[in-house]
Kinemage of the C-alpha trace (Angstrom):
@kinemage 1
@onewidth
@group {chain A} dominant
@subgroup {mainchain}
@vectorlist {calphas} color= white
{ca met a 1} P -89.109 6.816 -13.797
{ca arg a 2} L -88.899 5.457 -17.233
{ca tyr a 3} L -88.993 1.796 -16.045
{ca arg a 4} L -91.956 2.910 -13.718
{ca lys a 5} L -94.064 3.939 -16.729
{ca cys a 6} L -93.166 0.719 -18.766
{ca leu a 7} L -94.646 -1.182 -15.412
{ca ser a 8} L -97.723 0.910 -15.262
{ca gln a 9} L -98.605 0.735 -18.914
{ca gln a 10} L -98.205 -3.143 -18.943
{ca asn a 11} L -100.097 -3.788 -15.399
{ca pro a 12} L -101.764 -0.879 -13.276
{ca val a 13} L -101.881 -3.174 -10.385
{ca ile a 14} L -98.332 -4.157 -10.464
{ca ser a 15} L -97.717 -0.170 -11.044
{ca val a 16} L -99.300 0.411 -7.560
{ca ala a 17} L -97.085 -2.042 -5.577
{ca leu a 18} L -94.019 -0.941 -7.891
{ca ser a 19} L -94.557 2.659 -6.881
{ca ser a 20} L -94.593 1.606 -3.279
{ca ser a 21} L -91.518 -0.618 -3.656
{ca ile a 22} L -89.935 2.267 -5.347
{ca lys a 23} L -90.490 4.573 -2.573
{ca his a 24} L -89.076 2.206 -0.124
{ca ala a 25} L -85.944 1.541 -2.084
{ca ala a 26} L -85.380 5.160 -3.236
{ca ser a 27} L -82.215 5.540 -1.213
{ca gly a 28} L -80.254 2.865 -3.032
{ca trp a 29} L -82.054 3.166 -6.559
{ca arg a 30} L -80.467 5.396 -9.367
{ca gly a 31} L -82.937 4.935 -12.153
{ca cys a 32} L -84.197 2.290 -14.534
{ca asp a 33} L -81.654 3.357 -17.072
{ca ala a 34} L -78.663 2.294 -14.585
{ca cys a 35} L -80.572 -0.873 -13.462
{ca asn a 36} L -80.752 -2.206 -17.024
{ca ser a 37} L -77.283 -1.004 -17.784
{ca tyr a 38} L -75.702 -2.910 -14.995
{ca ala a 39} L -78.354 -6.013 -15.605
{ca gly a 40} L -77.181 -6.182 -18.982
{ca glu a 41} L -80.989 -6.144 -20.195
{ca pro a 42} L -82.174 -3.499 -22.534
{ca pro a 43} L -85.421 -1.653 -21.501
{ca pro a 44} L -88.438 -3.297 -22.982
{ca pro a 45} L -89.989 -1.339 -26.168
{ca pro a 46} L -93.143 0.698 -25.514
{ca pro a 47} L -96.144 -1.342 -25.937
{ca his a 48} L -98.513 -0.807 -28.718
{ca pro a 49} L -101.866 1.083 -27.755
{ca lys a 50} L -104.126 -1.509 -29.088
{ca arg a 51} L -102.001 -4.072 -27.107
{ca val a 52} L -102.661 -2.070 -23.784
{ca arg a 53} L -106.466 -2.046 -24.471
{ca arg a 54} L -106.599 -5.739 -25.091
{ca asp a 55} L -104.752 -6.117 -21.993
{ca ala a 56} L -106.950 -4.053 -19.962
{ca asn a 57} L -109.915 -5.579 -21.076
{ca leu a 58} L -108.455 -9.094 -20.383
{ca glu a 59} L -107.564 -7.999 -16.845
{ca thr a 60} L -111.288 -6.535 -16.478
{ca phe a 61} L -112.314 -10.024 -17.589
{ca asn a 62} L -110.061 -11.660 -15.190
{ca gly a 63} L -110.759 -9.911 -12.304
{ca asp a 64} L -110.907 -13.093 -10.354
{ca met a 65} L -106.890 -13.171 -10.145
{ca thr a 66} L -105.666 -14.085 -6.875
{ca arg a 67} L -103.857 -12.021 -4.421
{ca lys a 68} L -101.475 -14.816 -4.338
{ca ser a 69} L -100.189 -14.250 -7.941
{ca glu a 70} L -99.966 -10.696 -7.456
{ca lys a 71} L -97.898 -10.953 -4.288
{ca glu a 72} L -95.776 -13.709 -5.908
{ca ile a 73} L -95.188 -10.981 -9.058
{ca leu a 74} L -94.519 -8.292 -6.499
{ca gln a 75} L -92.286 -10.373 -4.299
{ca ala a 76} L -90.351 -11.466 -7.598
{ca leu a 77} L -90.036 -7.884 -8.706
{ca asn a 78} L -88.977 -6.860 -5.098
{ca asp a 79} L -86.276 -9.421 -5.118
{ca arg a 80} L -85.238 -8.272 -8.352
{ca phe a 81} L -85.089 -4.912 -7.300
{ca ala a 82} L -83.007 -5.949 -4.113
{ca gly a 83} L -80.702 -7.848 -6.571
{ca tyr a 84} L -80.256 -4.658 -8.708
{ca ile a 85} L -79.605 -2.536 -5.529
{ca asp a 86} L -77.087 -5.060 -4.362
{ca lys a 87} L -75.375 -5.044 -7.667
{ca val a 88} L -75.161 -1.179 -7.864
{ca arg a 89} L -73.742 -0.948 -4.264
{ca asn a 90} L -71.203 -3.629 -5.255
{ca leu a 91} L -70.628 -1.638 -8.365
{ca glu a 92} L -70.378 1.591 -6.499
{ca met a 93} L -68.048 0.182 -3.820
{ca his a 94} L -65.850 -1.406 -6.691
{ca asn a 95} L -65.961 2.146 -8.242
{ca arg a 96} L -64.918 3.607 -5.132
{ca asn a 97} L -62.142 0.966 -4.628
{ca leu a 98} L -61.149 1.543 -8.150
{ca glu a 99} L -61.233 5.384 -7.824
{ca ala a 100} L -58.810 4.732 -4.616
{ca glu a 101} L -56.713 2.679 -6.506
{ca ala a 102} L -56.616 5.061 -9.505
{ca ala a 103} L -55.690 7.788 -7.059
{ca ala a 104} L -52.989 5.808 -5.350
{ca leu a 105} L -51.631 5.073 -8.774
{ca arg a 106} L -51.765 8.632 -9.782
{ca his a 107} L -49.884 9.405 -6.263
{ca asn a 108} L -47.472 6.843 -7.010
{ca gln a 109} L -46.933 7.824 -10.322
{ca ala a 110} L -46.471 11.677 -9.271
{ca gly a 111} L -43.871 10.237 -6.446
{ca arg a 112} L -42.239 8.365 -9.245
{ca ala a 113} L -42.296 11.465 -11.522
{ca ser a 114} L -40.568 13.586 -8.588
{ca val a 115} L -38.073 10.638 -7.734
{ca gly a 116} L -37.302 10.733 -11.501
{ca glu a 117} L -36.955 14.437 -11.356
{ca his a 118} L -34.834 14.050 -8.452
{ca tyr a 119} L -32.742 11.272 -9.794
{ca glu a 120} L -32.351 13.471 -13.024
{ca arg a 121} L -31.112 16.513 -10.838
{ca glu a 122} L -28.885 14.259 -8.903
{ca leu a 123} L -27.616 12.570 -12.217
{ca gly a 124} L -26.860 15.809 -13.785
{ca asp a 125} L -25.234 17.093 -10.414
{ca leu a 126} L -22.926 14.046 -10.398
{ca arg a 127} L -22.406 14.777 -14.585
{ca gly a 128} L -21.203 17.878 -13.501
{ca leu a 129} L -18.884 16.908 -10.635
{ca leu a 130} L -17.725 14.301 -12.798
{ca gln a 131} L -16.677 16.694 -15.548
{ca gln a 132} L -15.457 19.339 -12.955
{ca leu a 133} L -13.231 16.196 -11.562
{ca thr a 134} L -12.057 15.371 -15.115
{ca gly a 135} L -11.149 19.056 -15.683
{ca glu a 136} L -9.168 19.041 -12.196
{ca lys a 137} L -7.640 15.681 -13.089
{ca ala a 138} L -6.439 17.238 -16.561
{ca arg a 139} L -4.966 20.370 -14.932
{ca ala a 140} L -3.570 18.041 -12.133
{ca ala a 141} L -2.018 16.119 -14.795
{ca val a 142} L -0.918 19.326 -16.514
{ca glu a 143} L 0.561 20.625 -13.281
{ca his a 144} L 2.264 17.450 -12.847
{ca glu a 145} L 3.925 17.299 -16.185
{ca his a 146} L 5.007 21.253 -15.478
{ca leu a 147} L 6.265 20.007 -12.002
{ca glu a 148} L 8.066 17.243 -13.476
{ca glu a 149} L 9.657 19.739 -16.083
{ca asp a 150} L 10.286 22.071 -13.153
{ca ile a 151} L 12.230 19.267 -11.482
{ca gln a 152} L 14.108 18.414 -14.375
{ca his a 153} L 15.161 21.943 -14.973
{ca leu a 154} L 16.113 22.329 -11.297
{ca arg a 155} L 18.172 19.166 -11.157
{ca val a 156} L 20.072 20.360 -14.315
{ca arg a 157} L 20.548 23.606 -12.688
{ca leu a 158} L 21.433 21.895 -9.707
{ca glu a 159} L 24.280 20.058 -11.643
{ca asp a 160} L 25.070 23.282 -13.301
{ca glu a 161} L 25.509 25.034 -9.795
{ca ala a 162} L 27.395 22.253 -8.528
{ca arg a 163} L 30.058 22.396 -11.300
{ca asn a 164} L 29.958 25.935 -10.816
{ca arg a 165} L 30.658 25.520 -7.045
{ca glu a 166} L 33.401 23.074 -7.689
{ca glu a 167} L 34.961 25.746 -10.164
{ca leu a 168} L 34.357 28.588 -7.302
{ca glu a 169} L 35.814 26.380 -5.052
{ca ala a 170} L 39.018 25.797 -7.207
{ca ala a 171} L 39.320 29.453 -7.805
{ca ala a 172} L 38.915 30.124 -4.228
{ca arg a 173} L 41.619 27.647 -3.383
{ca ala a 174} L 43.759 29.622 -6.157
{ca met a 175} L 43.008 32.817 -4.963
{ca lys a 176} L 43.925 31.726 -1.083
{ca lys a 177} L 47.032 30.598 -2.373
{ca tyr a 178} L 47.669 33.893 -4.391
{ca val a 179} L 46.594 35.679 -1.176
{ca glu a 180} L 49.172 33.535 0.835
{ca glu a 181} L 51.907 34.236 -1.751
{ca cys a 182} L 51.341 38.065 -1.659
{ca arg a 183} L 51.078 37.898 2.282
{ca leu a 184} L 54.470 36.205 2.186
{ca val a 185} L 55.791 38.772 -0.299
{ca arg a 186} L 54.246 41.503 1.820
{ca leu a 187} L 56.058 40.120 4.806
{ca glu a 188} L 59.371 39.626 3.063
{ca leu a 189} L 58.855 43.348 1.825
{ca asp a 190} L 58.112 44.621 5.188
{ca lys a 191} L 61.177 42.839 6.570
{ca lys a 192} L 63.363 44.276 3.739
{ca leu a 193} L 61.688 47.778 4.880
{ca arg a 194} L 62.675 47.336 8.394
{ca ala a 195} L 66.171 46.219 7.439
{ca leu a 196} L 66.553 49.338 5.457
{ca glu a 197} L 65.230 51.607 7.942
{ca glu a 198} L 67.516 49.835 10.664
{ca glu a 199} L 70.377 50.363 8.234
{ca ala a 200} L 69.220 54.197 7.622
{ca ala a 201} L 68.974 54.677 11.458
{ca phe a 202} L 72.333 53.122 11.864
{ca leu a 203} L 74.146 55.171 9.192
{ca lys a 204} L 72.485 57.887 10.778
{ca lys a 205} L 73.546 57.472 14.139
{ca asn a 206} L 77.121 56.586 12.656
{ca his a 207} L 77.335 59.605 10.913
{ca glu a 208} L 75.896 61.865 13.803
{ca glu a 209} L 78.606 59.984 15.985
{ca glu a 210} L 81.522 60.781 13.174
{ca val a 211} L 80.182 64.455 13.198
{ca ala a 212} L 80.401 64.620 16.765
{ca glu a 213} L 83.792 63.147 17.029
{ca leu a 214} L 85.083 65.367 14.482
{ca leu a 215} L 83.693 68.432 16.220
{ca glu a 216} L 85.266 67.418 19.238
{ca gln a 217} L 88.412 66.890 17.666
{ca ile a 218} L 87.877 70.332 16.262
{ca gln a 219} L 87.255 71.891 19.370
{ca ser a 220} L 90.056 70.125 20.930
{ca ala a 221} L 92.361 71.240 18.081
{ca gln a 222} L 90.962 74.645 18.428
{ca val a 223} L 91.631 74.935 22.047
{ca ser a 224} L 95.308 73.681 21.448
{ca phe a 225} L 95.593 76.085 18.657
{ca asp a 226} L 94.376 79.304 20.658
{ca met a 227} L 96.936 78.375 23.339
{ca arg a 228} L 99.802 78.136 20.805
{ca asp a 229} L 101.359 80.933 19.060
{ca thr a 230} L 99.555 83.206 16.864
{ca leu a 231} L 102.474 82.219 14.264
{ca lys a 232} L 100.498 79.516 13.497
{ca ala a 233} L 97.441 81.142 11.933
{ca asp a 234} L 97.733 79.537 8.739
{ca val a 235} L 97.174 76.074 10.336
{ca thr a 236} L 93.923 77.502 11.658
{ca thr a 237} L 92.962 78.520 8.267
{ca ala a 238} L 93.796 74.971 7.098
{ca leu a 239} L 91.666 73.517 9.762
{ca arg a 240} L 88.802 75.974 8.877
{ca glu a 241} L 88.986 74.990 5.233
{ca ile a 242} L 89.113 71.141 6.086
{ca arg a 243} L 86.102 71.938 8.652
{ca ser a 244} L 84.110 73.667 5.893
{ca gln a 245} L 84.799 70.690 3.351
{ca leu a 246} L 83.879 68.156 6.021
{ca asp a 247} L 80.701 69.944 6.677
{ca ser a 248} L 79.937 70.433 2.957
{ca his a 249} L 80.622 66.394 2.599
{ca ala a 250} L 78.675 65.631 5.421
{ca ser a 251} L 75.833 67.714 4.428
{ca lys a 252} L 76.049 66.430 0.901
{ca thr a 253} L 76.233 62.722 2.092
{ca ser a 254} L 73.308 63.245 4.268
{ca val a 255} L 71.239 65.118 1.616
{ca his a 256} L 72.096 62.039 -0.787
{ca ala a 257} L 71.216 59.444 1.760
{ca glu a 258} L 68.067 61.431 2.406
{ca glu a 259} L 67.066 61.282 -1.077
{ca trp a 260} L 67.788 57.796 -1.896
{ca phe a 261} L 66.065 56.690 1.132
{ca lys a 262} L 62.954 58.977 0.199
{ca val a 263} L 63.053 57.447 -3.536
{ca arg a 264} L 63.510 53.723 -1.817
{ca met a 265} L 60.393 54.636 0.244
{ca glu a 266} L 58.470 55.912 -2.322
{ca his a 267} L 59.370 52.701 -4.635
{ca leu a 268} L 58.086 50.407 -1.584
{ca ser a 269} L 55.100 52.658 -0.783
{ca glu a 270} L 54.100 52.264 -4.297
{ca ala a 271} L 54.739 48.490 -4.124
{ca ala a 272} L 52.729 48.022 -1.010
{ca arg a 273} L 49.920 50.288 -2.321
{ca ser a 274} L 49.803 48.015 -5.342
{ca asn a 275} L 49.928 45.092 -3.229
{ca gln a 276} L 47.109 46.384 -1.136
{ca asp a 277} L 44.818 47.136 -4.130
{ca ala a 278} L 45.780 43.597 -5.251
{ca ile a 279} L 44.626 42.323 -1.753
{ca arg a 280} L 41.763 44.575 -1.728
{ca gly a 281} L 40.332 43.403 -4.816
{ca thr a 282} L 41.484 39.671 -3.846
{ca gln a 283} L 39.389 40.184 -0.477
{ca glu a 284} L 36.258 41.595 -2.518
{ca glu a 285} L 36.375 38.509 -4.717
{ca ile a 286} L 37.093 36.174 -1.773
{ca ala a 287} L 33.992 38.030 -0.174
{ca glu a 288} L 31.913 37.489 -3.533
{ca tyr a 289} L 32.986 33.781 -3.686
{ca arg a 290} L 32.182 33.618 -0.006
{ca arg a 291} L 28.715 34.782 -0.359
{ca lys a 292} L 28.235 32.178 -3.270
{ca leu a 293} L 29.558 29.468 -1.069
{ca gln a 294} L 27.193 30.119 1.560
{ca ser a 295} L 24.485 29.947 -1.069
{ca arg a 296} L 25.711 26.823 -2.384
{ca thr a 297} L 26.226 25.410 1.197
{ca ile a 298} L 22.724 26.104 2.148
{ca glu a 299} L 21.474 24.406 -1.027
{ca leu a 300} L 24.336 21.474 -0.266
{ca glu a 301} L 22.731 21.145 3.266
{ca thr a 302} L 19.189 21.031 2.088
{ca leu a 303} L 20.224 18.270 -0.429
{ca arg a 304} L 22.082 16.677 2.286
{ca gly a 305} L 18.910 16.668 4.402
{ca thr a 306} L 16.958 15.096 1.417
{ca lys a 307} L 19.861 12.527 0.973
{ca glu a 308} L 19.876 11.647 4.568
{ca ser a 309} L 15.871 11.222 4.549
{ca leu a 310} L 16.145 9.113 1.611
{ca glu a 311} L 19.274 7.252 3.070
{ca arg a 312} L 17.101 6.755 6.355
{ca gln a 313} L 14.236 5.412 4.255
{ca arg a 314} L 16.635 3.119 2.677
{ca ile a 315} L 18.064 1.847 5.795
{ca glu a 316} L 14.732 1.123 7.065
{ca ser a 317} L 13.582 -0.648 3.710
{ca glu a 318} L 16.756 -2.751 4.212
{ca asp a 319} L 16.296 -3.284 8.083
{ca arg a 320} L 12.546 -4.435 7.085
{ca his a 321} L 13.966 -6.774 4.448
{ca gln a 322} L 16.601 -7.929 6.701
{ca asp a 323} L 14.063 -8.740 9.482
{ca asp a 324} L 11.865 -10.605 6.649
{ca leu a 325} L 14.914 -12.179 5.571
{ca asn a 326} L 15.899 -13.509 9.290
{ca ser a 327} L 12.331 -14.644 9.694
{ca leu a 328} L 12.374 -16.516 6.578
{ca gln a 329} L 15.845 -17.973 7.269
{ca glu a 330} L 14.292 -19.053 10.838
{ca thr a 331} L 11.559 -20.514 9.117
{ca ile a 332} L 14.041 -22.395 6.642
{ca asn a 333} L 16.067 -23.605 9.805
{ca gln a 334} L 13.105 -24.624 11.707
{ca leu a 335} L 11.882 -26.749 8.192
{ca asp a 336} L 15.529 -28.101 7.942
{ca asn a 337} L 15.453 -29.209 11.737
{ca glu a 338} L 12.070 -30.772 11.123
{ca leu a 339} L 13.262 -32.445 7.970
{ca lys a 340} L 16.292 -33.862 9.944
{ca thr a 341} L 14.033 -34.990 12.637
{ca thr a 342} L 11.797 -36.607 10.174
{ca lys a 343} L 14.739 -38.270 8.311
{ca trp a 344} L 16.098 -39.774 11.517
{ca glu a 345} L 12.573 -40.817 12.574
{ca met a 346} L 12.253 -42.454 9.150
{ca ala a 347} L 15.717 -44.005 9.550
{ca ser a 348} L 14.478 -45.586 13.084
{ca gln a 349} L 11.117 -46.727 11.471
{ca leu a 350} L 13.020 -48.303 8.516
{ca lys a 351} L 15.347 -49.878 10.985
{ca asp a 352} L 12.511 -51.340 13.057
{ca tyr a 353} L 10.890 -52.229 9.893
{ca gln a 354} L 13.766 -54.077 8.452
{ca glu a 355} L 14.170 -55.775 12.059
{ca leu a 356} L 10.576 -56.762 11.819
{ca leu a 357} L 10.831 -58.128 8.366
{ca asn a 358} L 13.861 -60.235 9.224
{ca val a 359} L 11.819 -61.696 12.013
{ca lys a 360} L 8.950 -62.202 9.631
{ca met a 361} L 11.105 -63.972 7.341
{ca ala a 362} L 12.577 -66.003 10.043
{ca leu a 363} L 8.818 -66.750 11.258
{ca asp a 364} L 8.057 -67.407 7.554
{ca ile a 365} L 10.871 -70.256 7.447
{ca glu a 366} L 9.655 -71.739 10.841
{ca ile a 367} L 5.859 -71.876 9.684
{ca ala a 368} L 6.980 -73.345 6.259
{ca ala a 369} L 8.966 -76.147 8.198
{ca tyr a 370} L 6.256 -76.578 10.535
{ca arg a 371} L 3.775 -76.894 7.724
{ca lys a 372} L 5.897 -79.439 6.370
{ca leu a 373} L 5.800 -81.441 9.249
{ca leu a 374} L 1.893 -80.861 9.351
{ca glu a 375} L 1.686 -81.816 5.667
{ca gly a 376} L 3.336 -85.215 6.612
{ca glu a 377} L 1.192 -85.634 9.528
{ca glu a 378} L -1.820 -85.094 6.992
{ca asn a 379} L -0.444 -87.494 4.644
{ca arg a 380} L -0.053 -90.209 7.512
{ca phe a 381} L -3.586 -89.165 8.829
{ca val a 382} L -4.957 -89.406 5.235
{ca ser a 383} L -3.185 -92.799 4.463
{ca gly a 384} L -4.551 -94.236 7.770
{ca gly a 385} L -7.831 -92.574 7.549
{ca gly a 386} L -9.933 -90.950 10.094
{ca pro a 387} L -11.786 -87.921 11.158
{ca tyr a 388} L -9.238 -85.430 10.418
{ca ser a 389} L -10.455 -84.526 6.596
{ca tyr a 390} L -11.614 -81.175 8.181
{ca leu a 391} L -8.232 -80.500 9.705
{ca glu a 392} L -6.720 -81.201 6.357
{ca ser a 393} L -8.927 -78.918 4.554
{ca arg a 394} L -8.590 -75.884 7.189
{ca ile a 395} L -4.513 -76.606 7.146
{ca ser a 396} L -4.008 -76.725 3.408
{ca ala a 397} L -6.053 -73.567 2.897
{ca his a 398} L -3.867 -70.911 4.337
{ca leu a 399} L -1.942 -69.726 7.327
{ca lys a 400} L -2.075 -66.003 8.918
{ca val a 401} L 1.063 -64.979 11.080
{ca lys a 402} L 0.651 -61.328 12.505
{ca gly a 403} L -1.628 -60.413 9.469
{ca glu a 404} L 0.640 -61.678 6.835
{ca glu a 405} L -0.876 -64.787 4.619
{ca ile a 406} L 1.215 -67.442 3.543
{ca ser a 407} L -0.061 -69.493 0.378
{ca asp a 408} L 0.731 -73.075 -0.245
{ca thr a 409} L 2.730 -72.433 -3.165
{ca glu a 410} L 5.153 -70.262 -0.941
{ca val a 411} L 5.275 -72.907 1.693
{ca lys a 412} L 6.299 -75.615 -0.985
{ca gly a 413} L 9.109 -73.442 -2.326
{ca ile a 414} L 11.159 -73.598 0.866
{ca lys a 415} L 13.429 -76.114 1.595
{ca gln a 416} L 14.553 -77.415 4.955
{ca lys a 417} L 18.097 -76.854 4.206
{ca his a 418} L 17.217 -72.953 3.915
{ca phe a 419} L 15.363 -73.043 7.262
{ca val a 420} L 18.033 -74.555 9.139
{ca cys a 421} L 20.540 -71.727 7.709
{ca thr a 422} L 18.288 -68.790 8.054
{ca thr a 423} L 17.370 -69.874 11.729
{ca lys a 424} L 20.944 -69.934 12.677
{ca ser a 425} L 21.438 -66.329 11.286
{ca val a 426} L 18.617 -64.613 13.322
{ca arg a 427} L 19.608 -62.492 16.250
{ca ser a 428} L 18.750 -63.322 19.902
{ca glu a 429} L 15.829 -60.678 20.026
{ca gly a 430} L 14.412 -62.000 16.774
{ca arg a 431} L 14.461 -65.665 17.925
{ca gln a 432} L 12.688 -64.452 21.087
{ca lys a 433} L 9.944 -62.894 19.267
{ca lys a 434} L 9.960 -66.032 16.881
{ca thr a 435} L 9.577 -68.305 19.796
{ca asn a 436} L 6.737 -66.326 21.480
{ca ser a 437} L 5.044 -66.258 17.938
{ca phe a 438} L 5.671 -69.757 17.691
{ca gln a 439} L 4.114 -70.650 20.748
{ca lys a 440} L 0.991 -68.674 19.825
{ca ile a 441} L 0.666 -70.407 16.858
{ca gly a 442} L 1.275 -73.671 18.285
{ca cys a 443} L -1.565 -72.950 20.866
{ca ser a 444} L -3.926 -72.003 17.968
{ca phe a 445} L -3.112 -75.298 15.940
{ca ile a 446} L -3.378 -77.521 19.176
{ca phe a 447} L -6.846 -75.594 20.095
{ca lys a 448} L -8.167 -76.320 16.335
{ca leu a 449} L -7.043 -80.043 16.698
{ca val a 450} L -8.790 -80.656 19.823
């Protein structure tokens, strides 16, 4: 509106056209201030009142201004408006794009912030887990040390128990020996007791037989005395006295024997009781030792199982090592066989090479001899003159036999005598090869001469 007022103050005709143009372009127009701000041109200053009046007077006097100039001015203004509107639309579009980019950046920044928070949380959890694992590791290390100490203590205890077991086994063997001795003593005492009982029974039986025999004798004597005369009463009295004496003596003897046997039985019973007490104590000690021996046996079986498992592991390790050694030994044997085969092949190749070298030397000698002959022929041709100068240059250059080159200096150093001696010492096979080679060389020379 401000820009419109400015234009109306400058030119009334332009203001009318401008108002119509502004109505048609109102949808894309945001005010003169915006246009001027986007166009980069400051709004024109308000015209002076005197100048306005002067311009109005000029326009009234110049009423003959053509419509064409006005249309051109309006067209220029409309074009300018259209440019401003396009620029505003472009700037609005650019602004929307920038807002979208800013929103995307804010969203990304928020996502990054959430990712950072999540990362920090995960990092904190991992740090806590690391601290927990460190603590568990320290506890495990302490527990490991405690277990090592317990194992060492158990090893010491095992050694002590093994020594105690050995001592107990020795004591058990001693007690078994003592029990065996006590058993033998008891058997001996039992034998003595049975012998004494048999002796007592025999004495008692003998005494009873003697008493019965005496009674029979007395009865028979009494019967005979009854049949005799009463005058013999003094003999009967004497016999009665003898009988009473014998009875008293027998009773005393039996009482004395019974007392002696009772005393003997009491002594034997006391000895048996003492032996039984000793045997009972020994049996209790043996039972205690047996219980300890069973516990030690269980521990020994456990240790034996551990030893067997370790022994099996050792045997398996030795078997694996033995298999590895066997495989390595087989590899060594194979390499030795290959080495022997290679040496044998080298020896055969060396032998072939030596034979070929001998053949080559013989051929070299023959070639030198023929070269001498050719040199003589060359000298004859040179002295006589002729078209063989090319042959002389070719022959004097070098000769090649089986890829070996012989220079003129080597040929000149060989004598005819050496050639004769060497050719005689060549074997038949070398001589055959030599002849074939010579035939080939001769053919080549003949071809060159022709």
